[in-house]
DRENVEX-416768 format. One record per residue (C-alpha): x, z, y. Coordinates in steps of 0.02 Angstrom, whole numbers, plus 50000, padded with zeros to 5 digits. Layout:
// residues N
XZY
...
END
This chain:
// residues 522
500005000050000
501415004550121
502264987750089
500634978650127
500454987650295
502244983250343
501954965150295
500314964850394
501204971450551
502564958450528
501234944750524
500394951650681
502014953050778
502934937250728
501564925050686
500114929350800
501144935250949
500484953150946
502054959551036
502204953751215
504094954751211
504114939651097
503374927551226
504504912651257
504704912751446
505764898251512
507284903951611
508244894951750
509974890451686
510884897951836
509814913551861
511304924751826
512194917251977
510814921852098
511254935952218
509734936252333
508754951852290
507104945152356
507234930052242
507744940352090
506284952152121
505074937652139
505644930051974
505554946851884
503814950551953
503154933351902
503924934751729
503234952351706
501494945851749
501674932851611
502234946051486
500754956951533
499454943051532
500114928951423
498374920951406
498094919751594
498364902151661
498574908151839
500084919251801
500934904951711
500534893551856
501224906051981
502844907451882
502934888451890
502704889352079
504114902152095
505274891051995
504784874752080
504894880452261
506634887552231
507294871552153
507114875651968
506074860751914
506534860551729
505854877951686
504334875051797
503734860951682
503334871851529
502504884651644
501284871651711
501064864451538
500574881551469
499384884251617
498544867451583
498314871851400
497554888651443
496414881351577
496004863551520
494684861351656
495804866651801
496314851651905
497804859951990
498874863451836
498774845351775
499114839651952
500674850351974
501294845551800
501074826951835
501824828052008
503354836851940
503644824351799
503284808051891
505124802851900
505954810551747
504514808651624
503344795551700
502374792851537
501924811351529
501564811451716
500314797251693
499404807151558
499344823151661
498824814951824
497524804151737
496794820051662
496854828351834
495894814051913
494524815451783
494274833151850
494414828552035
494474810152081
494434813752270
496164821552288
497214808052372
498954814952329
498534814052144
498204795352161
499834793152256
500894802252127
500034793251984
500414776852072
502234782052087
502334785351899
501464768951859
502674759451973
504134767151880
503384760851717
503124743351790
501224744751785
501044737751960
499224732051958
498644749351903
499764757352034
498994746252168
497244751952122
497704770252145
498604766752309
497074757852377
496014772652323
497214784952406
497144774552566
495244775452568
495294794252543
496694797552667
496854782752789
498214790652895
499524792952759
500914779952774
501454780852592
499994770652524
500414756352642
502284757952609
502104757152420
500784743452428
502024733452531
503394736652405
502294730752262
501764715152358
503584711152396
504054713352212
502694700852168
503264688752307
501644690752405
502594690152568
501184689552696
500254703652608
501864713752601
502124711052787
500344716952825
500544733052724
502274737052792
501744734152972
500294746052941
501514758852868
502594757753024
501094759953138
500724776153046
502554781553042
503674771053157
505294779553101
505144776652914
506774768052871
506184762252698
504774752252780
506004744452903
507194739752761
505804731652660
505054722152805
506794715752848
506834707852674
505094700552703
505604693052871
507154685052796
506074677052661
504844671152796
506264663852899
506114675753049
507934680853065
507734689353235
506374701153172
507364704153012
508874709353115
507854721553220
507094729853067
508764730552977
509514739753126
508044752053128
508274754852942
510014762252971
509254777953046
508664792152935
506804792452899
505704804852988
504254807152871
502474810652924
501934824252807
500704819952670
499174831052679
499264840752515
498314857352529
498814862752353
500654862252399
500334877052514
500074887752357
501824882852300
502594885852470
501844903352479
502814908052323
504474905452414
505524920552464
507114912752533
507464912252719
507184893452733
505464895052651
504934909352764
505434898252910
504494883152841
502914893452821
503124900252996
503254882753068
501724877152971
500724891453044
501374886753217
500804868753192
499074875553153
499094886753308
499124902753203
500544911453294
500154928853228
500484923353049
501974913253108
502764929053181
502434938153017
503354924552921
504864924153036
505034943053051
505814946252877
507244934152912
507664940553085
509244951053091
510914952453180
511644941253044
510374927253073
511254912453154
509994898653129
509614893953309
507994885053261
507344900953179
507694911053336
506904897653446
505304896253343
505184915153326
505324917153515
503974903953547
502814911853419
503054928853502
502694921053672
501054913653609
500494930453538
500774939153705
502274949253645
503254944753800
504594958153790
505004953453610
504964934953655
506244937653793
507354947553673
507284933653542
507644919853668
509054929953747
509804932153574
509704913353550
510584910153716
511974922053664
512224911953504
512234895453599
513474901853728
514654912053620
514524909053433
515934898153366
514964892853210
513494886753314
514674877453430
515424868353281
513744864553202
512874857553356
513394843253470
513594847453655
512024837653703
511024846553569
511594863453635
511214858353815
509464852553769
509114868353671
509724879053817
508574869453934
507094872553819
507504891053803
507624893453992
506004883854014
505094895553894
505914910653973
505214904454139
503474903654063
503674921153992
504254928454158
502824919554248
501554926754125
502204944354158
502194942654348
504074940954369
504014925754482
505794927154547
506494927954369
505364913354320
506074902754462
507864906454411
507504902254229
506654885754274
508094881254388
509294884354243
508224873054132
508284859454265
510164861354279
510414857654094
509074844254091
509824834254235
511434831054141
510464825253987
509384813254087
510924805654170
511774802954002
510244795253923
509954783654072
508334792454113
507334789453954
507514802153814
507184818353905
506024812654045
504424820953984
505254837753953
506174837054119
504544832854209
503684847654126
505054859454186
504824853354365
502944855554346
503164873254280
504284877554427
502994869854545
501634881154474
502724896554500
503054891754681
501214888154705
500724905254637
501894913054765
501144903054908
502734892954932
501804876454942
503184865655015
504314869954868
502854867054747
502514849954822
504344845354808
504394850054623
502794840554584
503534825354670
505114826954564
504044827854408
503044812354456
504634802554486
505004805354301
503234803354232
502244793254361
500724790754248
500454808854194
498744814154261
499074832854260
500534830054380
499444820054499
498134833754495
499434847354520
500194838454670
498474834654743
498014853054724
499584858654816
499224846154956
497434852554962
498014870454987
499134864355129
497604855355201
498544838955187
496974829955130
497574812355166
499104815455058
498014822354918
496824807454918
497854794454820
498234807154684
496404812054663
496004793454657
497234791454512
496454806154421
494654800354441
495104782354396
495794788254230
494664803154198
492924800954271
492394817954200
493624828154305
492364837654410
493584845654531
494444829154571
492784819954593
492104833454710
493674835254814
493804816454834
492044817054904
492564830355030
494074819855082
492914805055114
491804816455219
493314821755323
493764803355344
491954799655396
491744787955248
489984794355216
489374781255092
490914783954983
490704802755000
488894802054944
489394791654793
490694804554741
489494819154761
488204810054653
489524807854519
489914826454528
488064830554508
487964819054357
489374829154280
488574845954324
486774846254383
486964864354442
488494861454552
487864868854716
489334862954823
489064844854773
487244845454832
487844853054996
489124839355020
487824826154975
486644833555105
487964832255240
488374814255193
486534809155197
486304817955364
487754808055439
487044791955367
485374795755449
484474797855282
483554813655332
482284814855189
483694813155061
484724826155156
483244838255154
483024835754966
484874839554939
484844855755040
483204861354961
484054859154792
485444870454854
484154883854894
483324881954723
485004884454638
485624897654758
484194906354850
484694913455018
486134901255048
486334903055237
487164886155265
485754877055177
484424886855273
485254882455439
485484863955392
483654862855340
483104870655504
484104857755602
483474843355496
481644848355515
481894849755703
482574831855706
481094824655609
END
C-alpha cells in the first residue's frame, strides 16, 4: 500500500504537474548579466505569478510583455504561445505571438495572425503585420488584400501605402507604385524607404530629375509616424528601465496628461541622470501641472548640464546645445511669467533670443524661425502685462518679420496698438485676422470701432452686424451699430439697435441717452 501511495504522488508531481516548481518557465539567456534591480525584480515578480497561477493566460502574457519590452524576444514567444493555448478566444495573445514571429518564423506568424483576425477583424495593425509575414513568404496578392484592409481601417498610417508601393514595384506596376509611394510620403514626408523606392520608380519611368531628388532625400534617416497600436501600450507599461519610463512619460505628454507624465519621469530623476531630453521633458511636464518651483529646478539642472558637463558637450553638437538652451530659457520665461516674476521672465526670454539669433543666422533664416518668433511673442506678452507697450510692439514686430502669416502675432500686435490708442496702426492687422478667421469676435468688433473712428459708417455697420451674427447677445456690437446707423441717418434702425441694448442690459445709461436724443430728432 505504501509503495502505491508513493507511486501515485510521483504520477501527480511529474506527469500532471501537481508541483508548481516543475513549470518550465523560459529564461532570457543573459539574465545573469543583468544588474538593474528594478528589472530583476520585475522578472522575478512576473515569473512568480506564473508559478503561482500556471493556468492563467494573463500572467503568461504579462511575462511575455516583460521579456519583449526589455529586448528578450526569444523567451517571449513561448509565453505568448502558452497564453494563446490557455485563452483560445483572446485576440491579443495570438496578435502578440504573430507580431513577434513575423520576421523569424513567418509561417507561424501567418497562422497566429490569421487566428487573431478571426477573433477581431477590425484591428488594423494585425492586418499590417500579417501582410508583412505574407510578403516575406512571397504571397504578395494576399499581402495586398490585408494592406488595403488596413488602409480602410486606418487611413492615416503610411505603412499600408509604403508596402503597397513596394509590392507594386516588385510586380513592375510602376504607375501604381508611384501613386502608393506618393501617398506614403504625403502621410510621412521624411520616410527614407519611400524616397528610395520612388527613386527606383522614377528611373524606370525615365524621370531622372525626380529620381535624383528622391535619392538625395533617401540618404537621411527615416522619421516614422507612429502606427496607432493601442495594445502595444500594455507591453510598454511592463517596462522598468529608464528609457521606457521616459517613453511612457512622453506618450502621456503627447496626450496632454502631464500629471501621469511627471509620475513616469520622477523615478528616473536623480543627480546621476545626464539625459538632457529627460530633464527637459520633466521640466515641461512640471510646468504644465503648475509645479513652477519644481519646473524651475529641473530646467536649471538641465542648464547646468548643458553649460558644464563634459559628457553632454561631447554628445551634442554646438548648435544642438544652443537650440536646447534657447528652448530652456523660453520655458523658464513662461514659468516666471506664470508666477508673477516679470523681470525674471524678461531676462529669460532675452537669453532665449540671444541663443536663437545665432541659430537663425547660421540656418539662413529658415530652420528656427517659428521658435524664434514665439520667443519674441512671449517677450511681447510679458512687456504688455507690465504696461510697457512700446517694447511689446517692438517684440511683436520682430516676431512678424520672422512669421508674417501667423494670425496670433497679427492679433497680438493689433492688441498692443489698441492699448496705445494707435487705431490706424492696428487696422491692417485686424484686417488680416478677420480675412483669415471670420469668427474672431474681438477682431471683427474692434475693426468696426476703427471704422467708426475713421467715419466709415457703412463699413462700421457691416462689421457690427458680423459681430452680432457671431454672438447675438453682444451688447457692445448693438451699441456700435446704433451709432453707425445714427451717423448714416437711419434713425429707425438706430432706435432698434439701442432698444436691443436695453433688452439685453436694462438700465444701460448710454443707450437710454441715445434713445432720448433719437426720439427728439424724429
